[in-house]
C-alpha positions in Angstrom: -71.0 -127.5 37.9 -67.5 -127.7 36.6 -64.8 -129.3 38.8 -61.1 -128.5 39.1 -59.5 -131.1 36.8 -56.3 -131.5 34.8 -58.1 -130.2 31.8 -59.2 -127.0 33.5 -55.6 -126.5 34.9 -54.3 -127.0 31.4 -56.5 -124.3 29.9 -55.7 -121.9 32.7 -51.9 -122.5 32.1 -52.5 -122.0 28.3 -54.5 -118.8 28.9 -51.8 -117.5 31.3 -49.0 -118.2 28.7 -50.9 -116.5 25.9 -51.9 -113.4 28.0 -48.4 -113.2 29.6 -46.7 -113.3 26.2 -49.1 -110.8 24.7 -48.7 -108.3 27.5 -44.9 -108.8 27.5 -44.7 -108.1 23.8 -47.0 -105.0 24.0 -45.2 -103.5 27.0 -41.8 -104.1 25.5 -39.0 -102.6 27.6 -41.2 -100.4 29.8 -42.6 -103.3 31.9 -41.1 -106.2 33.7 -40.2 -108.1 30.5 -41.6 -111.1 28.6 -40.4 -114.0 30.9 -41.6 -112.3 34.1 -45.0 -111.5 32.4 -45.4 -115.1 31.4 -44.6 -116.5 34.8 -47.0 -114.0 36.5 -49.6 -114.7 33.8 -49.5 -118.5 34.5 -49.6 -118.1 38.2 -52.5 -115.5 38.1 -54.5 -117.6 35.6 -54.3 -120.7 37.7 -55.1 -118.9 40.9 -58.0 -116.8 39.6 -59.3 -119.8 37.6 -59.5 -121.9 40.6 -61.2 -119.1 42.6 -63.7 -118.7 39.7 -64.6 -122.4 39.8 -64.9 -122.4 43.6 -67.2 -119.3 43.5 -69.2 -120.9 40.6 -68.5 -118.2 38.0 -69.2 -120.4 35.0 -66.2 -122.5 33.9 -63.7 -120.1 35.4 -62.0 -119.2 32.1 -63.5 -115.7 31.7 -62.8 -115.0 35.4 -59.3 -116.3 34.9 -58.7 -114.0 31.9 -60.0 -110.9 33.8 -57.9 -111.8 36.9 -54.8 -112.4 34.9 -55.1 -109.1 33.0 -55.6 -107.3 36.4 -52.6 -108.9 38.0 -50.3 -108.2 35.0 -51.5 -104.6 34.9 -50.5 -104.2 38.6 -47.2 -106.0 38.1 -46.3 -103.8 35.2 -47.7 -100.5 36.5 -45.9 -100.6 39.8 -42.6 -102.0 38.5 -39.6 -99.7 39.1 -37.6 -100.0 35.9 -35.5 -97.0 35.5 -32.4 -96.2 37.6 -33.7 -92.8 38.6 -36.9 -94.4 39.9 -34.9 -96.9 42.0 -32.1 -94.7 43.3 -34.0 -91.4 43.5 -31.8 -89.6 41.0 -32.5 -85.9 41.5 -30.0 -84.2 39.2 -32.2 -82.0 37.1 -29.6 -79.5 35.9 -30.7 -76.9 38.4 -28.0 -74.8 39.9 -28.5 -73.2 43.4 -26.2 -70.3 44.2 -25.0 -69.7 47.7 -25.7 -66.2 49.1 -22.6 -64.7 50.7 
């Protein structure tokens, strides 16, 4: 059984950096951005890797990769990026005439 060690944490951090950078570059300007994806990737990789080791899912690296991809998907999918999404911009060039 593998234990949580500095080497395991190092590989989780490395995995989070690589996946966060890759997702950030792929998403471009539509997601949260590269720095935020890297930060979330590292945090998710460490958390899911430790959970994977505690639940005895092999060495935790595969579980960490799957968990990191899932967290980054959720962070990017539910991110409100555009002003009309944030402020509820409803100007759709529709004119309503008053009846008099």
